[in-house]
Structure formats: structure tokens, C-alpha cells
N, C-alpha and C positions, 0 to 999 in steps of 0.2 A: 536505385538506391537499395542497399541493403538494410533491412530491419530485422530484429528480433521477432520471434513469435511470442505468444504470449507465455507459453511455457518456458522458451528460454529466458524470459523476462523474471519469471517467478524463480528460476533456478538462481540467476544472479542475485536476486534479494534474499533467497535463502542463505547464501555464502556469507553475507553479512550480518545474520543472526546469531548470537555467540551463544556457546554452552549456558545452560541454566536461566535463559531468559524467558520471560513470561511475555507472550505476545498474541495480540488479537489480529485478526486477518479479516477485513471487511468483505462485505459481500460482493460478489462478481469475480472479477479478475484475481484479486488478492487471495482468494481461497486456493488457488493452483500452488501457492507456495508450502503447504502443508505437504505436497506430493514430493517434494525437492528438499527436505530438511534431512541431514545426513543422521543415517541411522546410529551412529555412534555419539551423536550429542543429544543430550538431555535437554530438551526444548518444553515448556509447558505452554500448550495453544488454549486459548481462552475464547468462548463463544459468548455473546452478552443474553443470549437465551438460558444460560446456566449451565455451562460445562468448563470444565478445565482438565485437561490432559487428553486433548482430543488428537486423534490420529489423522493419516491420509483417507481419502474417499475408499469405501469399500469394494471389493472386486464384484463384478456383474453378478447378480444372483444372491449375494450376500448382504443386501440391503436390510436394513432395521428401520421401521418406519417410525420407531419411537426415537431415535438416535440420529438427529438432524442439528444442523447448526443455524445460525440466525438467517440465512439466505435460503433455508428449508431445503438444504442438499443433504443427502446422505452422507455421515461422517463415521468413524470408527472411533472406540474409546480405547487409549491405551491401559496396560495395568497400573491401578493406582488412580485412575480418572476418577472425578467426582461430577454428581450432578448437585444443585442448589438452586434457590429462589431467584426468581428474575430480579427482585430487590437487591439482593447480597450481589449477584453479578455486577449490577449497576453500581453498587458500593465500591467494588474493586475498580472498577473504570475511574470512576470520580475520584476516589482516594489516592491515586497516584500508585497502584499496586501492579500496574503494566508496565514493563519496560519499552515495548514498542507495540505500535500498531501500524499496519500495513493497510492504506484505505485507497481505494478508487477516486478519480476527480473528473470532472468536466472540465476546472480549470485551476491552475494554481498561480497566483501573482508573484510578482518579482520581490515582492515582501514576505512571501511565505504563507499569504492567505489562502484559505481550501475553499472551493465551491464545489461541493458534489451532492448537493439536493436534487430531488425529482425536478424535471424539465417540463412534464406534461407528455412525454412520449408516450404511445399506447404501450400498456402491459408494463410499464415501469414502477418500481417500487415508489409507493405515493408519499412519502415522507422522510425525514432526515435521519430516522431511526435512532441509532446509537451513535452515529459518527461524531454529532455534536459534544457528546460526552468523553469519547475517545481522544477527540481533536485536543482536548484540554486536560485530559486526565493522564493519557500516556507520557512516559518520560522522552520519549523518541516518536515523532509522527514519520513514516514514510509514505509516499505516494508512488503508486504505480499506475502508469497510463500510458496510451499512444502519445507520441509528441504532438502529433497532428490530428485534427478533424478529417472526417471524410470530404469536408470542402477545401482541405488543405491550409486550415487557418491553425497557428500555435495554439495549443493548450495552454502555454505558459504565457501569460499575460503581463504587461504592466498593472495593470488593476482587473480584477474580477469583474465580468460582466452579469455573470450569474448570482444567485442569493449565496451570500457567504455563510459557510458552515462554522469556520472557525478563523480568527484574525491572527496573523503572525505566528502560526502553529505549526507549520510544515518545516522538517528539519531536512530532508532530502527526497529528491524526485528521481523515480526509475522511471524511464520510457523506452520504447524501441528502438531509439536511437543514442541514447547517453544517459548516464548518471550524474547527477548535477546536486551540489549541496546548496542549501538556503542559508547564509551566513551573514554577518554584520557588513561585510565589505560587499556583499552582492550575491550574485549566483555564480558559483564557481563549478565549472565542469571538472569533474574528476576522472571521468571514463568516456570514449565515444565508443560505441558498438557497431556503429554503421561503418562503410566504406567512405564516408565523406569526411573532410578535415574540418578543423575548428570554425574557420573562416565560413564553411559553407552551413554547418550547424547553427552558428550566430546569425547568419542571415534568414535561415528557417525559422528560427525561433522569435527574432524580431524585438527581443528585449536586450539590454545589455549583458553580455556573460563575461566572466574572467576564465580564462585558460588555466587549468590547474591541472591538466595532464602531462605536462613535462615532468612535473614533481611525481608524479605517479609512475612514471617511466623510469625515472632515477631511482626511485624505491625498490 
């Protein structure tokens, strides 16, 4: 079965971030989105440790140990970028000043609940961090994750079995198999990235899905 790589997923998410948007990229896979934003788009990347105007990862050998994101990864700062206090950064998040956040997840429920807390795995980040604030504060919450666990179970579930970070907060899910919108009518599949059809995706996911791919093809 064909699947998108993590970089291909990041490229697809980047395509949907519009000019002028203020965006937070969560720790882990979502940080890859920064490397795929179009150079001719002015997009303002925010990091909860106190950065606005964050650029892509630096070239090897050009890392600045004082310039990192919330995941302790080296980043760059674009012209006009700013540093500020951690408290001010969280005020931006909680005050509704971010247009989008892109978060990783262990699970998303059919109703848009998000679970991305620490699960006790060795070397995992030991707390929820800023995800709870982002989940309720950003105007649009996008999740970027593999569709299935290593055991082949769907990460999109009827109900989350991991601790919930935010209730009903997810607007869109990008996986290595599909893009799915969380709507009042249910989970609507907008694109299938794999070589499987809707019925096969539906079976793999294990929760009710609505086929919205025909409308996308017509457009």
C-alpha cells in the first residue's frame, strides 16, 4: 500500500496554509512543515518558547545553539523576526492570535477530540506542553500523523483511549493515507493520497467516513 512519507505529508499541509497566516508547528513531525512553505508566501511561524518569524531548519554547520524551537531543534529566524517572553508567547496562543496550529497526535476521535499527551514511552516528552493551549486557542487546528499505529490499528477512533488534550478541537486531519475534515456531519474524506479506494480507507479507519473526494475531483 502506497503511503506518503513524513516530508510529503508536511508538503501537503504547507500547501493549505495561506498568505499572511500566523501558525504554530507542534513538536515532532509538524516541524517539517516549515521546510515546505512557499518562499513567495509571507507566513509567520510562532514557537511557544518565544519566537515569531521562525524560518526553516539551518544548513548543517550553521546551527545557532541560542536559536531553537519548542522541541529544542535548531531553527532560523527570518528578517523581522522577534524574540519575546514565554508568558507573552502563551498569551498569543490563549488569546486567539494564531490562525493555525499543526499538531501531532496519538489519536483523534470521530468528534474531533485530540489525544497527544506523553504515553510513558522511553525518552518521550514528559508532559502536554503547550498543546492544550494551542488546541483551544488557535482558530484552526490541523493534526498531522500516520493513519495507523505500528500494530496496524487506526489512530482515528470512535473515542480516544489516551488522555484527551482538547475536546472537539480538531478541524482537519492529515495522514499518510488521506486528508479528512472534521465536520458537524461527520468525518469527510477530502483527498486520498494512497493507491487504495474510499471503501478500503473506510475499512482501515474503522469509524464512519463520508466520501467527499468526488466533490474535490469535480472542482
